[in-house]
Every structure is written in C-alpha cells, then in structure tokens.
N, C-alpha and C positions, 0 to 999 in steps of 0.2 A: 360511432359507438361511445356511449357515456362512460367516463372513467369511473372505476369503483371508488367507494368512499375512502378506503385505505390509501389509494394513490392520491386522491384529492387532498387528503390530510397531509401526506408526505410532501406534496407540492406546496401546500400552504406553509408548512414548517420550514422546509429546506429551499424553497424557491423553485424556479423552472429547471428542468433537467438540462444538463450540458450535453451538447452533441459530441459524440465520440471523436469526430474529426477536429474538435477544438482542443484535444488533449495536449497538443504541443503548446498551446497558448496558456496552459496552466503551469508552465515552467516558471521558476523563481529567478529573479535577479539576485545578484550577490548581496545587496543590502537587505533584501527580504529573507534570503537564505540564512544570513547571519542571525536574523531574529528567530526563524522557525527551527533551525537545526542546531544552533550554537548555544541557545539559552540554557539548555540542560547543563552543559559543561560550565558555562560562565556562572550560573547561579549556584553551583556547588561551592563557590568561594564563600557563600553566606554561612555555611556550617562546617566546612572542612577543618578549619583551624579550631573551631569549638570542640569538635569530636576528638582532636588530638589532646586537648586539655582535659576532656572528660576522662581519658585513660590515664593521663600523667599525674594530675593533681592528687588523687587519693593515695598514690604510691610515693611520690617524690615531694609533696608539699609545694612550697613556693619555688623550689628549684625547677619545677615543671616549666615556669616561664623562661628560664634559661635554656631549657632543652627544646622549647617550642621552635625557635628559629632554625637550629640545625635540622630538626625534623622537617621543617617546611622546605629547606633547601634540598633535602633528599627527594621530597615529593615533586618539586619543580624539575629536578634532574630526570626523574622518571617520566614526567610530562614531556620534556624535550625529546627523549629517546623514542617514546611511543608516537609522538607527533611526526617525527622523521620517518618512522616505519609506515604510518598510515598515509603519508604523502607518497610513498612508493607504491602502496596499494592502489591509490587513486590513479597514479600514472599508468598502471598496468590494466586495471579494471575500470575503463573509462566510461562505462554506463552504470553498472551496478556492481559494487564490491562488498567490502565488509567481511567479517569473519566467516559467515556461512559460505559465500561464494569461493573465497580463498581456500577454505578447508575442503570443500567439495572437489575443487579442481586439483588440489595438490595432495590431499590425504585420503579422499574417498568418502563414501556416504556416511559411515559411522562417525568419523570426525566431524562431518558437516552437521549431523544431528546433535552432537555434543555442543557445537557452537550455537545451533538453533535454540536448544533448550536453555543454554546459558543466557543468550540474549533475550529470549522470551521472558524468563524469570526476572532478569535485570530490568527490563522495560516496565514490567508490572510493578516491581518494587520502586522504580524511579518515579512513576506516576504517583504512587502512594506517598513516598517520602518527600517529594517536592511539594505536593499539595499540603502535607502536614507542616512542612517548614514555612510555607507561605502563610498558612493560618496562624502559625506561631508568631510570625512577624506582625500580624494584625493584633493578636492578643498582647504582644509586647507593648503596643501603643495603647490599646484599650483593654486592660486586664479584666474588666467586667464581662467580657465576652467569653471567658474561659469555659463556663459550663456548656457552651454551644459548640465546642471544638469539633466533635464528630459530625454534627449536622452541617457545619460550615465546610468540612472536608468533602462530604458527600455532594453538597451543592456545587462546589468548585469542579469536581470530577464530571458531574452531569453537564455543567455549563461548557466545559472544555470539549466533551464528546459532541455536544450539539454544534459547537462552532466548527469542529472538524468535519462533521457530517455535511455541513454547508459548503465545504470545498477547501482544498489545500491553499489556494491563492488567498481566499478571504482570511483563513486562519493565520497565514504568514504575515499578511499586512497588519492584522490586529496585534500580533505579538512582536513585531519589529520594533515599535516605539518603546515598549518597556525595557527591552534589552539595552538600547542606547540611553534611556533615562537612568537605568541603574548604573551603568558604567560611568556615565557623566557625573551623576551625583556622588558616587564613591570617589571619583578622582578629585572632585571639589573637596570632599571630606579629607582625603589624604593631603591635598594641598594646604588646607587650613591647619591640619595636624602638624605638617612639617614646619609651617610658619610659626605656630605656637611653640613647637619644640625648640626652634632656634632663637626665639625671643623670650617669652615669659615662662616657657616650660609647660608640660602637661601634668595635671593632677593624677594621683594614684587612687584607685578605688579600694574600698575595704574588702579584702578577699574573704572575710569571714562574716559577711552580711547574712541575715536570716534568710533561709531558703536556698543559699548557695550549696553546691556539693561539698562533701567533706574534704578538708585539706589535711593530707597525711603528713607524716614526719619525713624529713629528708633522709635519704639513704644513699649508699654507694651504687654505682652503675654496673659493677662486675658480678654481682650475684646472679644466680639462675633466675630468681623471681624478678629481679630488675630487668634483665634481658627480655624476659617474657612480656613485661609491661611495656617496654620500649617497642617491641614488635607489635603488640596490640595497638599502641598509639599510632605506629606507622600504618597499620592496616586501616585504622579509622581515618587517617589523613588521606589514604588512597581513595576515599569516597569523593575527593575533590576532582578526580580524573574521569569519573563516569560521564558519558556523553560524547567522548571522542569518537566513538564508533558511528554516531548518527550520520555524520557527513559522508563517510565511506559507504554506508548503507543507502544513502539517498542521493548519490551522484546524478542519477537520472532525473531528479527534480530540478536541477539547475538548467539555466538557459545555455545554449551552445556558445562557445565550446565548453561542454559540461566538465570535463576533467580539469581544465585550466582554472575555471571558476571555482570548482570545489577545492582545489589545492590552495588557492589564495584565501578562501574563506577559512580553511582549516588552520593555516598559519596565523591569520588574524585572530581567530578564536583562541588559540593556544597562548598567544602573546597577551591577550587581555586577561585570560584566566590566570596565568602566572603572575602578572602584575597585581591582580586583586588578592590572590591568596597570600602573596608576600606582604602586601599592605595591611591586610586584616591581621595576620600573625604578628607583624611588627608592632602595631599599635595595641593589640591585645596584650602583648608582652610588656609594652611600655606602661600601660595604665593598670595592669593587673586585673584584667577582665576575667571573671570567674563564671563558668556555666552554672545554671541553677537546676535544682532537682526537677522542677516541673517544666524545664526547658524554656521558660520565659522569665525575665527578658533575655534575649539571645546575646551572644558575645558581640556580634556585629552591631546590634542596636546599642550596646553599652559603649562600643568604640565611637559610634556616630554621636551619641548623646554627650559623651565626655568631651570630645573634640569641639563640638559645636557650641556647648555651653547652654546656659539657661536664659540668655537674652531673647528678645523678640525674634531677631533673625534666626538665632540658633534653634529655638523651639519650632519655628515655622519650617526651617529647612530640615529639621529632624523628622518631621511628619512627612516631608517629601521623600527623604531617604527611606523611611520605613515603607512608604507607598511603593517606591521603586523596587525595594527588596521584595515586597509581597508580589508585585507584578512579575519580576524576573523569575521568581520561584515558580509562579504559576505558568510562565512562559516555558520554563524548563520542563515542567510537567507536560506541557503541550507538545514538546519535541517528541515524546514517545508516541503520539498519535500519527506522526509521520514515519518513524522508524519501525515500530512494532508491526503495522500492517504490511510493510514491505518485506520484513523478515519472514513472517508467516506466509506471505504470498510466495516467496521463493520455495519454502518447504512444501507448501501445498501443490505448487506447480510440479515439483519433483515427485509427488505422490506420498509424502510423509505426513500430511495433514489433510483434513477434508477439503475437497475441491471447491466448496463454496467460499473458501477464504481467498480464492483467486479472482473472484468476480468484482468488477467495478460497480459502484452504486450510482445513485441518483446524480451525484456531482463528480463522477469519474474517479472517486477515491475508493479505497478498499473498505467499504463501510462495515462489512461483517467483522473485519479485524478490529476496527474502532470499537464496535460494540463488545467484542470479547475482552479487549483490553480494559475498557472502563468497568465492566462487570467484575473482572478479577481484582482490579484495584480497589473497588468498593468493598469487596469481601475482606481484603487484606487490611484496609483502614479500620474496619469495624473489629476485626480479630485482634489487632495490635493496639486499639484505642488511639491510633494516630501518634504513637510514640516514635520520635525520630531516633532516639538511642537504640530502641529495639529493632527498628527497621534497618538501621545501618548494618546490623549483623547479617542481613540477607543481601546487602547491597552490592559491595564491590566484588564479591566472589564471582558472580556471573560475568561481569564486564571484564575482569582480568583473565578469566578463562577464554573469553573471546580475544583479548589482546594476545594471549599465548598462542592460540591457533592461528591467528592472523600473522603474527610475526614469524613464527616457525614455518608457516606455509609459504610466505613470501621469500624466506631464506632458501627454502627448497626450490622455489620457482627460479630465483636468481642463479642458484648453483646449477640447475638443470639447463637453463637457456643460455646463460653466460653472455648476455647482451650488454654492450656499452660498459659503463663503469660498474660491473657486476660485483666485484670484490668488495667495494665500499658498501653497496646496497646489501650484500649478503651479511656483512659484519653488523650493519645497523639493525637489520631485521632479526638476525640471530640473537643479538644482544637484547632487543626489545622482547622477543619471545621468551628467552631464557629468564630475563628479569621478571616478566609477568608471571611465568610459571613459578618462580621463587615466591612471589607475592601470593599466588594462589595457595601454595603449600603453607605459608605463614598464616594466611587468613583462615584456612581450614582448621589449623591447630588452635590458634589463639581465640578464635570466635566460635569454636565448635559448640561449647555449652551455652553460648548466648543466642543461638538460633541458626548458625551455619550448618548444623546437622540436618536441618530441614531441607536445605538445598542439596546437601550431599546425599541424602536419601531419596529425595524426590527426583533429582536429576537423572540418575540411571533408570528409574521407572519410566520417566517420560521418553528417554532415548529408546528404550525397548519398545514402548508403545508406538512411537513413530515408525520404527522398523517393521513392526507387525502390520501397521496400516499400509505400508508400501507393499508388503507381500500380498496383502489382500487385493490391492489395486492391480498388482501384476497378475494375480490369478484371474481376476475378472477380465482383464485385457486379453489374456490368453484364451479365456472361454469365448470371447467375442471375435477372435481372430478369424478372418476369412480363409477357409481351406478349399482346395481345389474340388474336393468331392461335393462341396456344398455351394459351389459358385453359380451354377447356371440353372435356370428353370425355363419351361416352355413359354414362348411368347405368343399371346393371342391378342388381337386388337379389337376394340369397340369404343366405349365412351371415355371422356377425359378423366384421367387420374393423375394426381400429383403426390409425390412422396416428399415429406419434409425431412431433410438430412442434416444431422449435426455430427455425424461420424460415419466413416466408411468401414463398417464392421459387419459381423454376422447378422446382427439384428436388422441392419439396413438392407442387406442382401435378402434376408427372409421377407422383409416388407415388399421389396421389389418383386419377389416371387409371388406373393399374394396379390400384388397389383396386376400382374400379368393374368392371373386367374380370373380377374374381373372383366376380361375382354375389352380393354379400353380402346376408344378410337385413337387417343394419343396418350402416351405415358411420359411424364416429365418428373424431374426432381428439382427441388428448390432448397437452397441454403441461405438463411438470413444472416447477413454478415454483421457480426458485432465485434469481431477481432480479425484484422486483415491477415495476420500471420496464420491464424487458424483456417481462414478461407483459402489461402494459397495451399496449405497442406491438404485440405479436402479436395481441392481442384486437382492437385498432382495425383493423389490416391485414386480419385474417380477416373481420370483419364488413363491411368495405367492398369485399372482393374478390368479384366475380361468379364467379370460377373455382371457388370453394368454398362458395358461399352455400347449398347444399343439404346441407352437412356440418356437423353441430354439433360444436363444440370444447369440451373439458372442461379446466379448469385444476386441476391436482392439486398440493397443497403438497408440497414436497420440502425440509424444513427442514435436513436434514443434508447436502444437496447430493450424495447418492449415488443418482444416477439409475438405475443397474441395479437396486438394491433396490426403488426406487419402482415400476419397471416390473414386477418380480415380484409386488409387492403388488397392483398393478392387475390383473394377469392372474389371480391367485388369486380376487379378488373377482368378476371377470367370468365365471369358469367354475365358480361354486359349484354350479350345476345340472349334473347328469351328462349332459344332452343338448346342452350348449353347447360349441361349439368356437370358438376365437378365433385369428385371424391378426393378428399385430402386424407392421406394415410400418415399416421404419426407413430413411428416405432417407439415402443416403451420398453425399456430394459427393467425388468422386475427384479428387485432385491428384497429379500425377506428380512423381517426382524428390525429391531431398533438400530442395529449397526448399518443396515442397508439404507434406512431413512436418513441416518446421520451423514453418511458418506456421499449421497447422491441427491440431485435435484429431482423433483417430481413435477415436470412442466407440461407433460402431454395433456393433462386435464385442464390446465390453465389456458392452453391454446384451443382445445376443443370447445370450451365453454362459450367464448364469444362467437365462434363459428356457428353455434346453434341459432344465432339471431338472423342468419341469412337464408333466403330462399334458394332452392336448387343447389344447395351445397350440403354434402354429407361429410362429417368428420369421423374417421374410423381410427381408433387406437388399436395398434397391433402389438400385444404384449409378447415379450420375449423373456423367458424365465432363465436368468443367468445362474440363479442358485442351483437349479437342477443340473446344469452343466458342471458347476463347481463340485457337486457331489457325485458326478460321474453317472447320473441316471439317464441322460439324454444327450444326443449330439446334434439335434436339429430342432426346428420349430415344430411343436406338436399341437399347438392350439392357437386359434385366432378369435379374438373376442371384439368384434367391431362394435363401436358405440356410435350410433347414428345421431347426427345433430337434428334438432327440431327446426323447422322452417318458421321464420318470423314474418308477420304480415307487413311490418314497416321496417325494413332493413335500412341501416345507414347508407348514405350515398356519397361517394367521393366526387369532388368537382371534376367535370369532364370538359374537354374542349369540343367545339362545334366542328366535328370532323367531316361529316358525310355530305358535303356540298358537291355539286357536279356541274358539268358543262362549262368549265372555265377554260379560257384560252391560255396558252403558254405565254408567260410574260418575260420581259427582259430581266437581267440579273438584278436581284434585290440588294441594294447597298446596306440598308439599315436593318437592325434586328427587329423581329416581330414576336409577339407572344405566341407560344406554341398552340394555344387554343384557337388562334386566328388563321392557321395555315389551311390551305385547301388543296384538293386533288388537282393534279396536272398543273400546278403552279409552283414556281421556284420559291424556296423558303430559306431564310437565314435566321437561325434560332440559337438560343443558348439555354442550357438547363443542367440540373444535377443528374448524374448517372445513378439510376436506382436499380438497374438490373443488367446483367451481362449473361448472354446465352450462347455459349459455343456449341456448335453442332456435335452430334455423337461421332465417335471415332470412325465408324464405317460409313458415314455420310460424306457428301461433298463439303469441302471446307467452307463454312459460313459462320459469321459472327453477328449476332443481333444485340444491339445496345439500346436500352430504353432510357430516355431522358425526360425529365418533367420540370416545369416551372409552375408558378402559381395558377396559370390558366389551363394547364392540361399537360398531356404527354404525347410522345411520338416515338416510334421505333426506327432506329437507324440500322440498315442492313448492309453488311460488308461481305461481298462475295469473294471467295478465294482466300479467306483469312480465318484463322482460328483464334488469334489474339492480337491485341494492339499494345505495344510496349508503353508502359506508364499509365495505362488506363485501369482504373479500379472504381468500385462503387463508391459514391460520394464525391467523385471528381466533378469539376465543372467542364462541360464540353460545349464548344461552339461548332456548329455544323451548318453547311450550306449545300443545297442540292434540290433536285426535282422531287416533288411529292407524288408518290404512287400509292398503290393499294395492294394489300396482301391479306387474303382471307377476311375481307371486310374492314380491315383496319388500315389507316394511313401509315405509309412507310416511306422513308427517304432512302433510296438505293445508292450505295457507294458514294456518300457525300464527301466533300472536302471537309476537313475538321481541324480543330486546334484544342489541345488539352490545357486547361488552366489549373494550376495547382492552388 
C-alpha cells in the first residue's frame, strides 16, 4: 500500500519512524541528561542576578549592589533545601515523579491538578522567557538585530520544536555541548576575574549610562515600602531556581538505574547553578553592572566584557561567551520539550486532559504535547513582545507552587510510611514545602499587578476545566461498561469475520453480537499491539468476560503504530486462499459535537479506507452512540451502519514463503538456521523470526496457543497444544524454534516445537 502524501512528508522531515520496541534505547546517559534536563536551571543564572537588580536599583540606588550578595545567598539557601527535597522525591518515585505524581498519590486528584496547571503554565512561560533571553544575548552582541527580536524568538521556538519532533535522543545530544560550553566559558571568565581582582583590580562601570534603568536614592531598609521592594527582589531572584522540577519529571528518560542516575544529575546541576549565580552576582556587584531599559546589554554580558577587556583575546572570548550564553538559554528552552509533554501525559492518562496527549508520535515522543507547548509559547512571546521583565511576573509562581506540593507531599509520605531515616527526610521536605509556600504567597502579593494576577485567575479556571473533563471521561466509561443483561447474543456460524478490538466494553460486545448475526464460518477478534501494558489489560479483560468467551482473540504486533497498515497486512494474510472472504468489523464509538471530536480519536475511517483496496474483504464500521446513553435515551445498540469496502483490481501483495511443496522425506535434525520461506512440509525446520501474532484458544476450547513468526522471507505458525500462554513471550519478541513442519487448514505449521525466546 502506497503511503499517503502527509506520511511521506512527515517521514522526509522527521526521518524513519522508530520501532516501539526500541523505546528503551532512547534513554539518556547522565552526560546527555545533564544537557537536556538541566540546561533550564543552569541557564537561569544568566538573568537571575539581573532581575534582582531590576527590583533593587530604582528603590535603593547604588546600595542595591550591597544588598545583591545577601539576596543571592538567600536564593542559594533555598536552592539547597529544594534540591535535598527533590532528591528524596527521586529516591521514592524511581520511574516518574515530580509534583504531579507526588500530589496525586499523597493529596488526591484536586491537588494533582493544581500541580499540573502550575507546571503547564510554568513550562510555557519557561520556553518563552528562555527564548527571549537567548535572543537578548544575540542582540547584546549585535545591537543592529534589535528590530527583529520577535521574529528571531519565533524562529527559535519553531526550530526547537522541530528538533524535538525528531526524537529525544537527537535533541539531548544536540543540547549537551552548549551546556558544557557555557559552564566552561563562565568558569574561565570567573577565573580571569579573580586573577584580575587579586592583581590589577577590576574597573567599575558608569551606573548612569544612557539607557540604563533609573537609579533611585538610597533609603533605609525598615520601612514598609523597603520591605516590599526587598521581597519583590527576592521573588525576581527566585526565577534562578526554575527547572529543578524537570529531572524529577523525567526520571524515566534516564538509563538504568534511573533513580541513581537522576539523583547524581540533580546534585551536579544544583552545584553548577549555585556556583554560577554566586559568580555572576559577585562580579556584577564588583563592577556595578546595571540592567538596561531595553534589556540589552545584559548584566552577564557586561560582566564578561569588563573582565575580559578590549584586547584581541578578550574580544574573541567575549563572542564565545555570548554564543555559549545564547546556546545555553536556548538549551534551557529546549528542556521544556522534555518536561511539558511528560506532565500533560500524566494528566491525560488520568483523564484530566484529552487522550490524544498520551500518544507517542513518529519518533516515540509525545509529539502532540510538543506542538501544544510550542504554539502556546509563540502566542505568549507575541503578546508580551518578548519582554523578559514582563515574563518574569508569570514565571516563578508556577514552579514554586509545584515545589510546595512536592515538598509537603513528600513530608506526608515520610510521616505516613516512617521508613529508614524518616524524621530527617520529613524535616527537609516539610521545610522545603513550607519555604516554597511562603515564596508563593510573597510572589502573589508583590507581583500581582505586574502580571501574577493572570496566573492566579487562569489557574483555578484550568483546574476546574481539568476536573470537568475527568467527569466527562468517567461518564463515557460508565456508559460503555459491560453489563450482564447486555453480555450475550446468539451464536450462528458461517463465513469469516474478524472484530478489531481496542477496548473490552459495550461497543465491542455489541459488535460481537452483530458479527454473530452474519453467520460467520469463523469468528475472531484482533488487537493490534502498540502498547504492551494495554495489550495485557485487554487480554485479562477478554479472558475473564463471559460475553466473548467463545471468541478467540489474536494479538498482532504493530511496532510502527500504523494500525491501518497492520489491518491491511492482516487482511491479505487471511484471504490468501481464493475461496476465502473476510469481513472486518470496526467498532466506532460516536461522540457528538466539538467536545466529542476534541476528546477522542476518529480512527475507524482511517482503517477502513485502505481496506477498500483489497479484493474479497469488506470493512464494516459499527457505530455506537455513546451520547444517547449519556442522555439516558438508550441502553443498547440500536443501529448498525455498515460501510462496505470497494474491491480493488490490483491489491498490494505481501512477500510470502514458498510453503506448499510436497512429497519430501523426513530428514535428520537440521543444525543450522534456515529462512522461514524455505521450510517444507514433513521436513524438520530450525528457524528464527519476530513474533507478530499470538492466538490463545477460547476459554471453552481445548488449551491451545498459536504463535506466528516472520522473517524477511515469510512466516510460519507454531502450534503449542495443551498451553494457553508462554511465560515471557510477547509480540515483537525474537523466537527461535525447531520442529517438524506439518499442515493445518492448508497452511504450514510446526507442532509443539522446542523453542528459545531472545529478548
């Protein structure tokens, strides 16, 4: 079957699709994880100290530089406490953690949705502000590019989205180098700065240069207004701590042992961040680096330029530092493309966001989440004109809300379970949660008029919307629940019918009922496996449901997640004999209105369309109106609208082995492997292939398990009598089998072979 143009275009842009069985190979080593997950936090050092000065200078004048260092030490203390708290989170939640999972498990769904909303908003703002800061670094070096600021921000976001759509591994490797380049270059700058400080001394800049922000008059620290300004400066400095959540959210992206590798990366990230923030603040204080009204040149660029000087080496290395700063900020923006899709996947899997956010895309990433994130960030950049100072007002409120829920949730967990050194862990997590809550309150007050009100208003609206979506999904699930009065229908046999199964619910049972009314010669069910855990769940529900206990179900591997192609492949194999006709029944759960289309996939038509190219195959869509059940109008299937596929004169043909040879004598044991396509009847065969289908017999039949394996030359069925399952066997596994080739219903079969499963 020829791929549609849209798929060919996707393949051209993103490369060949990844096999779902290679997901474990997409895990990150620590050195790459530091680049892809830590760059957001590390890059915050490029503007955290500057934002403290933005708040202090207009109120305290040059005394702000004296206050900068104590304020920086307070921020680093908060960094230490929250790092220890998240280290505990990773120790407990060894696959996927973060504020959402911790809140859900310890406080319930409402707190979890508060965490989800906080993180979703924070990651959108992070992408926008990191991109704007990176563009500001470019403009600090090349001021003539200032009129193109918005266009440059948009181009960077689109480029980052494209890179992440190509795959997690590729994005991680691409952004690992900038992280190390930035850290290394800044350490060189700090080293030169310390040397010059100890020898010739560092020059001071003119704090009243044209374009610099207004320098206020010095005042005391005890007035209410002064305290308010100090709190606002601290809130600005808290933006340096954003990104700590990303590693806890992405523990599952690490290579095994995931938890240990994540903890080491978290500690390394925090140490680097603390050193950079301290260094930038110290030298900004030492040379009197003042932020500018148009945000360029940045404080970090002034520090680097002053320390390096105007010589040939200094000018060249300054460009390197600015390049590294730009790249680390863009790498920090890139971190959100790993963290945001994971968070929305958690919420969607729990039913609080549309289910299409849980699907893996062409490169095994959550591509829908990537597209949503990039679109929202583009809107925010345009709305704020890429202003860092304005975006900071939205920034730390969300992430400190997540810190609060994570810290207090882990404190509750430690108090409840009381394992090991729980008192110390309880104290650390309780302190981290309480401190983060205090910062949230401070931020809400001092930043309210600067834009925090948007988050405070939008947050509750989104939480309520998430909860309403969950109620909707629950109502639909209840409507499709199999009930005893609707379980069974009369069985009549005639021609071949197969029901495609993606859930064991009332719609599937109704389709089975319709299938029996067609008087099939044989009735089967097929599930195309794109998620192993989902397949196991369907298998358990199918084998335990009396409504379908006389219908065998087959599990067929679909490693590239293209179900329409898998359905065509199945239909071709099932109709190899010229006297066989096949009806494929596709249950379609019908949901009305815009909300129904938003919350659910419409894949039945996509499967039926390519089936229309095949002869002797009929695709029938069996609609099931869920909306009428939700409204209490009907309790069973009332209509069936089959859509018959059209026969094509030139159907696609799958490669087949030369099976039907005869009159061969039985040979001795075959030592070497042979292609499956070369095996012959009544001759011993020793073959290896990928398991593409597993067919356990129905519950009321004699125990039998059929396993279909294929290699490049063809396929063969292995039949195991007296067994319903084989431990460790799943679709996609590599199976080595040896035995005598027989025949079953015209197809070659190896009966009760000896076998070995290769992982």
